[in-house]
C-alpha positions as CSV (number, residue, x, y, z in Angstrom):
1,D,7.5,13.5,3.8
2,L,7.5,11.1,0.9
3,L,6.9,8.0,3.0
4,K,3.8,9.5,4.6
5,K,2.4,10.6,1.2
6,V,2.9,7.1,-0.3
7,G,1.3,5.6,2.8
8,Q,-1.7,7.9,2.6
9,R,-2.1,7.2,-1.1
10,I,-2.1,3.4,-0.4
11,Q,-4.6,3.9,2.4
12,E,-6.9,6.1,0.1
13,L,-6.8,3.5,-2.6
14,R,-7.5,0.7,-0.2
15,I,-10.5,2.5,1.4
16,S,-11.9,3.6,-2.0
17,K,-12.0,-0.1,-3.0
18,G,-13.8,-1.0,0.2
19,L,-10.9,-3.1,1.5
20,T,-9.7,-3.5,5.1
21,Q,-6.0,-4.1,5.8
22,V,-6.8,-7.7,6.3
23,D,-8.5,-7.8,2.8
24,L,-5.4,-6.2,1.3
25,V,-3.2,-8.8,2.9
26,G,-5.3,-11.5,1.4
27,K,-5.0,-10.0,-2.1
28,T,-1.2,-10.2,-1.7
29,D,-1.5,-13.9,-1.0
30,G,-0.1,-13.2,2.5
31,K,3.2,-11.9,1.2
32,I,2.7,-8.8,3.3
33,D,1.3,-8.9,6.8
34,T,-1.1,-6.5,8.4
35,T,1.5,-5.0,10.7
36,N,3.6,-4.1,7.7
37,I,0.6,-2.6,5.9
38,S,-0.1,-0.5,8.9
39,R,3.5,0.7,9.1
40,I,3.5,1.6,5.4
41,E,0.2,3.4,5.5
42,S,1.4,5.5,8.5
43,G,4.7,6.3,6.8
44,R,6.7,4.5,9.6
45,T,8.6,2.2,7.2
46,N,10.3,2.4,3.8
47,P,8.7,-0.3,1.6
48,T,10.8,-1.9,-1.0
49,I,9.9,-1.4,-4.6
50,Y,8.8,-5.1,-4.7
51,T,6.4,-4.5,-1.8
52,L,5.0,-1.4,-3.6
53,Y,4.6,-3.5,-6.8
54,R,2.7,-6.2,-4.8
55,L,0.4,-3.6,-3.3
56,S,-0.2,-2.0,-6.8
57,V,-1.2,-5.5,-8.1
58,A,-3.4,-6.1,-5.1
59,L,-5.1,-2.7,-5.5
60,D,-5.3,-3.2,-9.3
61,V,-3.6,0.1,-10.0
62,P,-0.4,1.0,-11.9
63,L,2.7,1.2,-9.6
64,S,2.9,4.9,-10.5
65,E,-0.4,5.5,-8.8
66,L,1.3,4.9,-5.4
67,I,4.0,7.5,-5.9
68,P,3.1,11.2,-5.6
69,N,4.4,13.2,-8.5
70,D,4.4,16.6,-6.8
């Protein structure tokens, strides 16, 4: 399922950078809340492209890194 793969990728990147969900919220200037981060990472919500963009900026990776290409 695409949403689960995207969520897992975001979680992997966040953890690899030593960030908690709260830290990631801080890096988005509070534009995304922890509940939404949790739902995205678990694949329970369909994030907008703008939300994915904000997460890519916060994680300091290209947007394409968040989308699986398989």
